[in-house]
N, CA, C and O atoms as a CHARMM CRD file, in Angstrom:
* protein
*
  320
    1    1 UNK  N     35.81600   6.13900  16.85300 PROA 1      0.00000
    2    1 UNK  CA    34.67400   5.61700  17.54600 PROA 1      0.00000
    3    1 UNK  C     34.77600   4.08600  17.40000 PROA 1      0.00000
    4    1 UNK  O     34.93900   3.46800  16.34900 PROA 1      0.00000
    5    2 UNK  N     34.62800   3.50200  18.85600 PROA 2      0.00000
    6    2 UNK  CA    34.75500   2.17900  18.95300 PROA 2      0.00000
    7    2 UNK  C     33.70000   1.21400  18.26300 PROA 2      0.00000
    8    2 UNK  O     32.57000   1.54100  18.62600 PROA 2      0.00000
    9    3 UNK  N     33.68800   0.25700  17.49100 PROA 3      0.00000
   10    3 UNK  CA    32.71800  -0.32400  16.76000 PROA 3      0.00000
   11    3 UNK  C     31.65400  -1.10200  17.91200 PROA 3      0.00000
   12    3 UNK  O     30.46200  -1.32300  17.69400 PROA 3      0.00000
   13    4 UNK  N     32.26900  -1.39200  18.96600 PROA 4      0.00000
   14    4 UNK  CA    31.50700  -2.08800  20.10000 PROA 4      0.00000
   15    4 UNK  C     30.37200  -1.10800  20.78200 PROA 4      0.00000
   16    4 UNK  O     29.28300  -1.51900  21.18300 PROA 4      0.00000
   17    5 UNK  N     30.78400   0.15700  20.83900 PROA 5      0.00000
   18    5 UNK  CA    30.07900   0.96800  21.55400 PROA 5      0.00000
   19    5 UNK  C     29.04900   1.93800  20.51600 PROA 5      0.00000
   20    5 UNK  O     28.32000   2.85200  20.90500 PROA 5      0.00000
   21    6 UNK  N     29.18000   1.56300  19.40100 PROA 6      0.00000
   22    6 UNK  CA    28.36500   2.40800  18.40700 PROA 6      0.00000
   23    6 UNK  C     26.98800   1.94900  18.36700 PROA 6      0.00000
   24    6 UNK  O     26.70700   0.75500  18.26200 PROA 6      0.00000
   25    7 UNK  N     25.89500   3.12400  18.47000 PROA 7      0.00000
   26    7 UNK  CA    24.54100   2.81300  18.63700 PROA 7      0.00000
   27    7 UNK  C     23.93200   3.39700  17.36800 PROA 7      0.00000
   28    7 UNK  O     24.33700   4.51900  17.06500 PROA 7      0.00000
   29    8 UNK  N     23.10300   2.87200  16.64300 PROA 8      0.00000
   30    8 UNK  CA    22.40800   3.40300  15.68000 PROA 8      0.00000
   31    8 UNK  C     21.28600   4.40800  16.12200 PROA 8      0.00000
   32    8 UNK  O     20.88800   4.34600  17.28500 PROA 8      0.00000
   33    9 UNK  N     20.72400   5.38400  15.20600 PROA 9      0.00000
   34    9 UNK  CA    19.69100   6.21900  15.63700 PROA 9      0.00000
   35    9 UNK  C     18.67400   5.63300  16.33600 PROA 9      0.00000
   36    9 UNK  O     18.24500   6.18700  17.34800 PROA 9      0.00000
   37   10 UNK  N     18.15400   4.44000  15.89300 PROA 10     0.00000
   38   10 UNK  CA    17.06500   3.73000  16.51800 PROA 10     0.00000
   39   10 UNK  C     17.38500   3.14700  17.93000 PROA 10     0.00000
   40   10 UNK  O     16.56600   2.99100  18.83600 PROA 10     0.00000
   41   11 UNK  N     18.63600   2.87000  17.96000 PROA 11     0.00000
   42   11 UNK  CA    19.06800   2.11400  19.26800 PROA 11     0.00000
   43   11 UNK  C     18.99000   3.38900  20.32100 PROA 11     0.00000
   44   11 UNK  O     18.52200   3.25300  21.45200 PROA 11     0.00000
   45   12 UNK  N     19.48600   4.59600  19.83500 PROA 12     0.00000
   46   12 UNK  CA    19.49200   5.59800  20.87100 PROA 12     0.00000
   47   12 UNK  C     18.06000   6.46400  21.38600 PROA 12     0.00000
   48   12 UNK  O     17.91600   7.12600  22.41400 PROA 12     0.00000
   49   13 UNK  N     17.17900   6.22600  20.39500 PROA 13     0.00000
   50   13 UNK  CA    15.82600   7.04100  20.59500 PROA 13     0.00000
   51   13 UNK  C     14.84900   6.08700  20.68300 PROA 13     0.00000
   52   13 UNK  O     13.85500   6.46900  21.30000 PROA 13     0.00000
   53   14 UNK  N     14.81200   4.91900  20.24700 PROA 14     0.00000
   54   14 UNK  CA    13.64500   4.06400  20.35000 PROA 14     0.00000
   55   14 UNK  C     13.99100   2.80300  21.27300 PROA 14     0.00000
   56   14 UNK  O     14.66100   1.87100  20.83000 PROA 14     0.00000
   57   15 UNK  N     13.47500   2.82800  22.63700 PROA 15     0.00000
   58   15 UNK  CA    13.77700   1.68200  23.37200 PROA 15     0.00000
   59   15 UNK  C     12.76300   0.67000  23.37900 PROA 15     0.00000
   60   15 UNK  O     12.78400  -0.29500  24.14200 PROA 15     0.00000
   61   16 UNK  N     11.90100   0.88900  22.54800 PROA 16     0.00000
   62   16 UNK  CA    10.71400  -0.14500  22.57300 PROA 16     0.00000
   63   16 UNK  C     10.95700  -1.45800  21.61200 PROA 16     0.00000
   64   16 UNK  O     11.83500  -1.32600  20.75900 PROA 16     0.00000
   65   17 UNK  N     10.40000  -2.46100  21.66000 PROA 17     0.00000
   66   17 UNK  CA    10.68300  -3.65200  21.01600 PROA 17     0.00000
   67   17 UNK  C     10.52700  -3.44500  19.33800 PROA 17     0.00000
   68   17 UNK  O      9.72800  -2.61700  18.90000 PROA 17     0.00000
   69   18 UNK  N     11.22000  -4.13400  18.59700 PROA 18     0.00000
   70   18 UNK  CA    11.01900  -4.02100  17.15700 PROA 18     0.00000
   71   18 UNK  C      9.71400  -4.58200  16.72600 PROA 18     0.00000
   72   18 UNK  O      9.50400  -5.74400  17.07500 PROA 18     0.00000
   73   19 UNK  N      8.73800  -3.93900  15.98800 PROA 19     0.00000
   74   19 UNK  CA     7.50500  -4.64400  15.66600 PROA 19     0.00000
   75   19 UNK  C      7.66300  -5.64100  14.93100 PROA 19     0.00000
   76   19 UNK  O      6.75900  -6.46600  15.05900 PROA 19     0.00000
   77   20 UNK  N      8.68700  -5.98400  13.98700 PROA 20     0.00000
   78   20 UNK  CA     8.76800  -7.10200  13.14100 PROA 20     0.00000
   79   20 UNK  C      9.10700  -8.27200  13.99200 PROA 20     0.00000
   80   20 UNK  O      8.76300  -9.39300  13.62000 PROA 20     0.00000
   81   21 UNK  N      9.79200  -8.09100  15.17100 PROA 21     0.00000
   82   21 UNK  CA    10.22100  -9.27300  15.86000 PROA 21     0.00000
   83   21 UNK  C      9.48800  -9.70400  16.92400 PROA 21     0.00000
   84   21 UNK  O      9.72600 -10.77500  17.48300 PROA 21     0.00000
   85   22 UNK  N      8.46600  -8.83400  17.31000 PROA 22     0.00000
   86   22 UNK  CA     7.53400  -9.10200  18.46300 PROA 22     0.00000
   87   22 UNK  C      6.76300 -10.47500  18.29200 PROA 22     0.00000
   88   22 UNK  O      6.67800 -11.34800  19.15500 PROA 22     0.00000
   89   23 UNK  N      6.23200 -10.50600  17.05200 PROA 23     0.00000
   90   23 UNK  CA     5.37900 -11.89900  16.89700 PROA 23     0.00000
   91   23 UNK  C      6.07300 -12.88100  16.07500 PROA 23     0.00000
   92   23 UNK  O      5.37600 -13.65600  15.41900 PROA 23     0.00000
   93   24 UNK  N      7.51100 -12.97300  16.00300 PROA 24     0.00000
   94   24 UNK  CA     8.15500 -13.98900  15.27300 PROA 24     0.00000
   95   24 UNK  C      8.03500 -15.33700  15.79900 PROA 24     0.00000
   96   24 UNK  O      8.07000 -16.31500  15.05200 PROA 24     0.00000
   97   25 UNK  N      7.88400 -15.43300  17.15300 PROA 25     0.00000
   98   25 UNK  CA     7.87400 -16.64700  17.75500 PROA 25     0.00000
   99   25 UNK  C      6.31000 -17.19700  17.96100 PROA 25     0.00000
  100   25 UNK  O      6.07800 -18.31600  18.41900 PROA 25     0.00000
  101   26 UNK  N      5.46100 -16.42800  17.63400 PROA 26     0.00000
  102   26 UNK  CA     4.12000 -16.52800  17.90300 PROA 26     0.00000
  103   26 UNK  C      3.56900 -17.56700  16.91600 PROA 26     0.00000
  104   26 UNK  O      4.16200 -17.80800  15.86500 PROA 26     0.00000
  105   27 UNK  N      2.33900 -18.22400  17.29300 PROA 27     0.00000
  106   27 UNK  CA     1.66200 -19.04400  16.27000 PROA 27     0.00000
  107   27 UNK  C      0.97200 -18.00200  15.18800 PROA 27     0.00000
  108   27 UNK  O      0.90600 -18.24400  13.98300 PROA 27     0.00000
  109   28 UNK  N      0.50300 -16.88700  15.77400 PROA 28     0.00000
  110   28 UNK  CA    -0.02700 -16.03600  15.00000 PROA 28     0.00000
  111   28 UNK  C      0.67600 -15.13500  14.02500 PROA 28     0.00000
  112   28 UNK  O      0.19800 -14.11300  13.53300 PROA 28     0.00000
  113   29 UNK  N      1.97200 -15.68200  13.78500 PROA 29     0.00000
  114   29 UNK  CA     2.86100 -14.77000  13.04700 PROA 29     0.00000
  115   29 UNK  C      2.30400 -14.55100  11.62400 PROA 29     0.00000
  116   29 UNK  O      2.49300 -13.45500  11.09600 PROA 29     0.00000
  117   30 UNK  N      1.71000 -15.40200  11.04500 PROA 30     0.00000
  118   30 UNK  CA     1.08100 -15.23400   9.77400 PROA 30     0.00000
  119   30 UNK  C      0.00000 -14.17800   9.84600 PROA 30     0.00000
  120   30 UNK  O     -0.10200 -13.37800   8.91600 PROA 30     0.00000
  121   31 UNK  N     -0.84500 -14.11600  10.92400 PROA 31     0.00000
  122   31 UNK  CA    -1.84300 -13.15900  11.17000 PROA 31     0.00000
  123   31 UNK  C     -1.26100 -11.75200  11.25400 PROA 31     0.00000
  124   31 UNK  O     -1.67200 -10.76600  10.64200 PROA 31     0.00000
  125   32 UNK  N     -0.13800 -11.81800  12.19300 PROA 32     0.00000
  126   32 UNK  CA     0.54800 -10.48900  12.22800 PROA 32     0.00000
  127   32 UNK  C      1.11600  -9.96600  11.00300 PROA 32     0.00000
  128   32 UNK  O      1.02300  -8.75100  10.82600 PROA 32     0.00000
  129   33 UNK  N      1.70500 -10.69900  10.10300 PROA 33     0.00000
  130   33 UNK  CA     2.13700 -10.41100   8.89200 PROA 33     0.00000
  131   33 UNK  C      1.21200  -9.85300   8.14500 PROA 33     0.00000
  132   33 UNK  O      1.50200  -8.80300   7.57200 PROA 33     0.00000
  133   34 UNK  N     -0.09600 -10.42500   7.98500 PROA 34     0.00000
  134   34 UNK  CA    -1.14700  -9.81900   7.16000 PROA 34     0.00000
  135   34 UNK  C     -1.57500  -8.61800   7.51200 PROA 34     0.00000
  136   34 UNK  O     -2.04900  -7.79800   6.72500 PROA 34     0.00000
  137   35 UNK  N     -1.37600  -8.40400   9.12200 PROA 35     0.00000
  138   35 UNK  CA    -1.90000  -7.12500   9.55500 PROA 35     0.00000
  139   35 UNK  C     -0.82500  -6.03600   9.17700 PROA 35     0.00000
  140   35 UNK  O     -1.20900  -4.88600   8.96300 PROA 35     0.00000
  141   36 UNK  N      0.31300  -6.31600   9.10200 PROA 36     0.00000
  142   36 UNK  CA     1.35400  -5.42200   8.94500 PROA 36     0.00000
  143   36 UNK  C      1.36100  -5.21700   7.23200 PROA 36     0.00000
  144   36 UNK  O      1.79800  -4.15800   6.78200 PROA 36     0.00000
  145   37 UNK  N      0.94900  -6.08700   6.47700 PROA 37     0.00000
  146   37 UNK  CA     0.95900  -5.89300   5.04300 PROA 37     0.00000
  147   37 UNK  C     -0.29600  -5.05000   4.65700 PROA 37     0.00000
  148   37 UNK  O     -0.29500  -4.20600   3.76100 PROA 37     0.00000
  149   38 UNK  N     -1.35300  -5.37000   5.42600 PROA 38     0.00000
  150   38 UNK  CA    -2.54400  -4.38500   5.31800 PROA 38     0.00000
  151   38 UNK  C     -2.22400  -2.95600   5.54000 PROA 38     0.00000
  152   38 UNK  O     -2.59100  -2.09700   4.74000 PROA 38     0.00000
  153   39 UNK  N     -1.46700  -2.65200   6.73600 PROA 39     0.00000
  154   39 UNK  CA    -1.21700  -1.29200   7.16500 PROA 39     0.00000
  155   39 UNK  C     -0.23800  -0.71800   6.11900 PROA 39     0.00000
  156   39 UNK  O     -0.28300   0.47400   5.81800 PROA 39     0.00000
  157   40 UNK  N      0.63200  -1.55700   5.57600 PROA 40     0.00000
  158   40 UNK  CA     1.58300  -1.05900   4.59900 PROA 40     0.00000
  159   40 UNK  C      0.86700  -0.63200   3.45900 PROA 40     0.00000
  160   40 UNK  O      1.06000   0.50800   3.03500 PROA 40     0.00000
  161   41 UNK  N      0.06600  -1.39200   2.90500 PROA 41     0.00000
  162   41 UNK  CA    -0.86000  -1.26700   1.85000 PROA 41     0.00000
  163   41 UNK  C     -1.68100   0.08700   1.85500 PROA 41     0.00000
  164   41 UNK  O     -1.89800   0.79700   0.87300 PROA 41     0.00000
  165   42 UNK  N     -2.10000   0.30600   3.18300 PROA 42     0.00000
  166   42 UNK  CA    -2.84200   1.53300   3.36500 PROA 42     0.00000
  167   42 UNK  C     -1.99200   2.80300   3.37600 PROA 42     0.00000
  168   42 UNK  O     -2.41800   3.87800   2.95200 PROA 42     0.00000
  169   43 UNK  N     -0.76100   2.62600   3.88600 PROA 43     0.00000
  170   43 UNK  CA     0.19400   3.59800   3.94900 PROA 43     0.00000
  171   43 UNK  C      0.63100   4.05700   2.46300 PROA 43     0.00000
  172   43 UNK  O      0.87900   5.22300   2.15600 PROA 43     0.00000
  173   44 UNK  N      0.68300   2.95100   1.59400 PROA 44     0.00000
  174   44 UNK  CA     1.14000   3.29900   0.31400 PROA 44     0.00000
  175   44 UNK  C      0.08500   3.92500  -0.44000 PROA 44     0.00000
  176   44 UNK  O      0.36700   4.72600  -1.33100 PROA 44     0.00000
  177   45 UNK  N     -1.12600   3.62500  -0.15800 PROA 45     0.00000
  178   45 UNK  CA    -2.47500   4.16900  -0.73200 PROA 45     0.00000
  179   45 UNK  C     -2.39900   5.73000  -0.41900 PROA 45     0.00000
  180   45 UNK  O     -2.49200   6.58000  -1.30500 PROA 45     0.00000
  181   46 UNK  N     -2.22400   6.01200   0.89800 PROA 46     0.00000
  182   46 UNK  CA    -2.09800   7.42900   1.32800 PROA 46     0.00000
  183   46 UNK  C     -0.93500   8.30800   0.68900 PROA 46     0.00000
  184   46 UNK  O     -1.11100   9.46800   0.31500 PROA 46     0.00000
  185   47 UNK  N      0.28700   7.61700   0.60500 PROA 47     0.00000
  186   47 UNK  CA     1.20000   8.33100   0.00600 PROA 47     0.00000
  187   47 UNK  C      1.18100   8.58900  -1.46800 PROA 47     0.00000
  188   47 UNK  O      1.80600   9.51400  -1.98700 PROA 47     0.00000
  189   48 UNK  N      0.25400   7.52300  -2.28000 PROA 48     0.00000
  190   48 UNK  CA    -0.02300   7.83600  -3.69900 PROA 48     0.00000
  191   48 UNK  C     -0.86300   8.99600  -3.63200 PROA 48     0.00000
  192   48 UNK  O     -0.57800   9.95200  -4.35400 PROA 48     0.00000
  193   49 UNK  N     -1.95200   9.05800  -2.79800 PROA 49     0.00000
  194   49 UNK  CA    -2.80600  10.07600  -2.99100 PROA 49     0.00000
  195   49 UNK  C     -2.09300  11.47300  -2.71100 PROA 49     0.00000
  196   49 UNK  O     -2.24600  12.42100  -3.48100 PROA 49     0.00000
  197   50 UNK  N     -1.38100  11.53900  -1.67500 PROA 50     0.00000
  198   50 UNK  CA    -0.68000  12.69100  -1.37600 PROA 50     0.00000
  199   50 UNK  C      0.36000  13.12200  -2.51900 PROA 50     0.00000
  200   50 UNK  O      0.48600  14.29700  -2.86600 PROA 50     0.00000
  201   51 UNK  N      0.97200  12.23700  -2.98100 PROA 51     0.00000
  202   51 UNK  CA     1.74200  12.51500  -4.24900 PROA 51     0.00000
  203   51 UNK  C      1.18400  13.13400  -5.40400 PROA 51     0.00000
  204   51 UNK  O      1.63600  14.13300  -5.96300 PROA 51     0.00000
  205   52 UNK  N      0.01400  12.37900  -5.77700 PROA 52     0.00000
  206   52 UNK  CA    -0.79900  12.59200  -6.77700 PROA 52     0.00000
  207   52 UNK  C     -1.15300  14.09100  -6.71500 PROA 52     0.00000
  208   52 UNK  O     -1.10100  14.79700  -7.72200 PROA 52     0.00000
  209   53 UNK  N     -1.54800  14.59700  -5.39800 PROA 53     0.00000
  210   53 UNK  CA    -2.23600  15.97500  -5.26600 PROA 53     0.00000
  211   53 UNK  C     -0.99800  16.74600  -5.49100 PROA 53     0.00000
  212   53 UNK  O     -1.06600  17.55600  -6.41600 PROA 53     0.00000
  213   54 UNK  N      0.19000  16.66800  -4.80800 PROA 54     0.00000
  214   54 UNK  CA     1.48800  17.56000  -4.93000 PROA 54     0.00000
  215   54 UNK  C      1.72700  17.67000  -6.46300 PROA 54     0.00000
  216   54 UNK  O      2.02000  18.75300  -6.97000 PROA 54     0.00000
  217   55 UNK  N      1.59100  16.48600  -7.21800 PROA 55     0.00000
  218   55 UNK  CA     1.94800  16.55600  -8.58700 PROA 55     0.00000
  219   55 UNK  C      1.04100  17.72800  -9.39000 PROA 55     0.00000
  220   55 UNK  O      1.54200  18.66000 -10.01800 PROA 55     0.00000
  221   56 UNK  N     -0.36500  17.48500  -9.23700 PROA 56     0.00000
  222   56 UNK  CA    -1.32500  18.32200  -9.68800 PROA 56     0.00000
  223   56 UNK  C     -1.15400  19.78300  -9.34600 PROA 56     0.00000
  224   56 UNK  O     -1.37800  20.70900 -10.12600 PROA 56     0.00000
  225   57 UNK  N     -0.67400  19.91200  -7.92000 PROA 57     0.00000
  226   57 UNK  CA    -0.40400  21.40400  -7.73600 PROA 57     0.00000
  227   57 UNK  C      0.75000  21.94900  -8.35500 PROA 57     0.00000
  228   57 UNK  O      0.76000  23.07800  -8.84600 PROA 57     0.00000
  229   58 UNK  N      1.77900  21.13600  -8.34500 PROA 58     0.00000
  230   58 UNK  CA     2.96700  21.45300  -9.06600 PROA 58     0.00000
  231   58 UNK  C      2.65900  21.90300 -10.73600 PROA 58     0.00000
  232   58 UNK  O      3.15500  22.85300 -11.34100 PROA 58     0.00000
  233   59 UNK  N      1.76800  20.98400 -11.19300 PROA 59     0.00000
  234   59 UNK  CA     1.41600  21.20300 -12.73800 PROA 59     0.00000
  235   59 UNK  C      0.69500  22.66300 -12.83800 PROA 59     0.00000
  236   59 UNK  O      1.10800  23.54000 -13.59700 PROA 59     0.00000
  237   60 UNK  N     -0.34600  22.80500 -12.04700 PROA 60     0.00000
  238   60 UNK  CA    -0.99700  23.99200 -11.96500 PROA 60     0.00000
  239   60 UNK  C     -0.11200  25.22400 -11.81300 PROA 60     0.00000
  240   60 UNK  O     -0.11500  26.10800 -12.67000 PROA 60     0.00000
  241   61 UNK  N      0.62300  25.27600 -10.75200 PROA 61     0.00000
  242   61 UNK  CA     1.39900  26.28400 -10.47600 PROA 61     0.00000
  243   61 UNK  C      2.67700  26.66500 -11.54400 PROA 61     0.00000
  244   61 UNK  O      3.20500  27.77500 -11.60400 PROA 61     0.00000
  245   62 UNK  N      2.97200  25.71700 -12.20600 PROA 62     0.00000
  246   62 UNK  CA     3.91600  25.66500 -13.26400 PROA 62     0.00000
  247   62 UNK  C      3.28300  26.43200 -14.39900 PROA 62     0.00000
  248   62 UNK  O      3.80000  27.45000 -14.85900 PROA 62     0.00000
  249   63 UNK  N      1.99800  25.84700 -14.89800 PROA 63     0.00000
  250   63 UNK  CA     1.15100  26.46400 -15.92400 PROA 63     0.00000
  251   63 UNK  C      0.79400  28.01100 -15.60500 PROA 63     0.00000
  252   63 UNK  O      0.80900  28.80700 -16.54400 PROA 63     0.00000
  253   64 UNK  N      0.52100  28.38700 -14.49600 PROA 64     0.00000
  254   64 UNK  CA     0.15400  29.77500 -14.05100 PROA 64     0.00000
  255   64 UNK  C      1.50100  30.50000 -14.23100 PROA 64     0.00000
  256   64 UNK  O      1.54800  31.56500 -14.84500 PROA 64     0.00000
  257   65 UNK  N      2.56300  29.94500 -13.71500 PROA 65     0.00000
  258   65 UNK  CA     3.83300  30.72200 -13.95800 PROA 65     0.00000
  259   65 UNK  C      4.27700  30.83700 -15.20200 PROA 65     0.00000
  260   65 UNK  O      4.84200  31.90000 -15.45700 PROA 65     0.00000
  261   66 UNK  N      4.18200  30.01800 -16.08500 PROA 66     0.00000
  262   66 UNK  CA     4.34100  30.17900 -17.60300 PROA 66     0.00000
  263   66 UNK  C      3.48600  30.93300 -18.06600 PROA 66     0.00000
  264   66 UNK  O      3.93000  31.64300 -18.96800 PROA 66     0.00000
  265   67 UNK  N      2.30000  31.10100 -17.79600 PROA 67     0.00000
  266   67 UNK  CA     1.14800  31.88200 -18.36200 PROA 67     0.00000
  267   67 UNK  C      1.56300  33.30400 -17.98000 PROA 67     0.00000
  268   67 UNK  O      1.40800  34.21500 -18.79300 PROA 67     0.00000
  269   68 UNK  N      2.10900  33.53400 -16.71200 PROA 68     0.00000
  270   68 UNK  CA     2.51100  34.89900 -16.43700 PROA 68     0.00000
  271   68 UNK  C      3.58800  35.47000 -17.05900 PROA 68     0.00000
  272   68 UNK  O      3.56800  36.66500 -17.35500 PROA 68     0.00000
  273   69 UNK  N      4.76800  34.58500 -17.35500 PROA 69     0.00000
  274   69 UNK  CA     5.87600  35.00200 -18.21600 PROA 69     0.00000
  275   69 UNK  C      5.38300  35.22300 -19.43800 PROA 69     0.00000
  276   69 UNK  O      5.71900  36.31200 -19.90400 PROA 69     0.00000
  277   70 UNK  N      4.71800  34.57800 -20.09800 PROA 70     0.00000
  278   70 UNK  CA     4.11500  34.67900 -21.49900 PROA 70     0.00000
  279   70 UNK  C      3.34000  36.03000 -21.75200 PROA 70     0.00000
  280   70 UNK  O      3.33800  36.63700 -22.82300 PROA 70     0.00000
  281   71 UNK  N      2.76600  36.36000 -20.74600 PROA 71     0.00000
  282   71 UNK  CA     1.96700  37.59800 -20.64300 PROA 71     0.00000
  283   71 UNK  C      2.85700  38.86500 -20.39900 PROA 71     0.00000
  284   71 UNK  O      2.59700  39.93600 -20.94700 PROA 71     0.00000
  285   72 UNK  N      3.77400  38.71800 -19.66600 PROA 72     0.00000
  286   72 UNK  CA     4.59400  39.80400 -19.37300 PROA 72     0.00000
  287   72 UNK  C      5.60900  39.98800 -20.60100 PROA 72     0.00000
  288   72 UNK  O      6.03500  41.12800 -20.78700 PROA 72     0.00000
  289   73 UNK  N      6.01400  39.00100 -21.41700 PROA 73     0.00000
  290   73 UNK  CA     6.75300  39.02700 -22.56200 PROA 73     0.00000
  291   73 UNK  C      6.00000  39.56300 -23.65700 PROA 73     0.00000
  292   73 UNK  O      6.54600  40.31900 -24.46100 PROA 73     0.00000
  293   74 UNK  N      4.78000  39.23500 -23.76100 PROA 74     0.00000
  294   74 UNK  CA     3.87600  39.75900 -24.69000 PROA 74     0.00000
  295   74 UNK  C      3.71000  41.29600 -24.58100 PROA 74     0.00000
  296   74 UNK  O      3.89900  42.06300 -25.52500 PROA 74     0.00000
  297   75 UNK  N      3.32700  41.67700 -23.29500 PROA 75     0.00000
  298   75 UNK  CA     3.18800  43.21700 -23.14800 PROA 75     0.00000
  299   75 UNK  C      4.49500  44.02600 -23.29600 PROA 75     0.00000
  300   75 UNK  O      4.47900  45.20500 -23.65100 PROA 75     0.00000
  301   76 UNK  N      5.64100  43.34000 -23.00800 PROA 76     0.00000
  302   76 UNK  CA     7.00900  43.99700 -23.45400 PROA 76     0.00000
  303   76 UNK  C      7.16600  44.14000 -24.86600 PROA 76     0.00000
  304   76 UNK  O      7.65300  45.19000 -25.28400 PROA 76     0.00000
  305   77 UNK  N      6.81500  43.21100 -25.68900 PROA 77     0.00000
  306   77 UNK  CA     7.22300  43.01400 -27.03900 PROA 77     0.00000
  307   77 UNK  C      6.21100  43.98500 -27.93900 PROA 77     0.00000
  308   77 UNK  O      6.49400  44.42600 -29.05400 PROA 77     0.00000
  309   78 UNK  N      5.08400  44.20100 -27.28100 PROA 78     0.00000
  310   78 UNK  CA     3.94500  44.99200 -28.10000 PROA 78     0.00000
  311   78 UNK  C      4.05400  46.50400 -27.81800 PROA 78     0.00000
  312   78 UNK  O      3.31100  47.24300 -28.46300 PROA 78     0.00000
  313   79 UNK  N      4.88700  47.02900 -26.93900 PROA 79     0.00000
  314   79 UNK  CA     4.94000  48.24800 -26.64000 PROA 79     0.00000
  315   79 UNK  C      5.54000  49.00900 -27.92300 PROA 79     0.00000
  316   79 UNK  O      6.40100  48.47600 -28.62200 PROA 79     0.00000
  317   80 UNK  N      5.04300  50.25900 -28.17700 PROA 80     0.00000
  318   80 UNK  CA     5.65200  51.01800 -29.44200 PROA 80     0.00000
  319   80 UNK  C      5.94100  52.27200 -28.97100 PROA 80     0.00000
  320   80 UNK  O      6.43400  53.11500 -29.72000 PROA 80     0.00000
């Protein structure tokens, strides 16, 4: 493939302007960067909450699974 004709995924599917470069020549670039930082912080907060919920579910599921195995093992060893 020729290096000059290579397009990245974003070049092929996203024909809109890059959000970081839109406000770079603007007087309000510090205001724009503050908005982006705020949205980025909100995104991290949501990601953290989803990850926390996922970890709790994984922990609960593992606990239930291990308890099930323990119960099955104890039933198998106590048969006479």
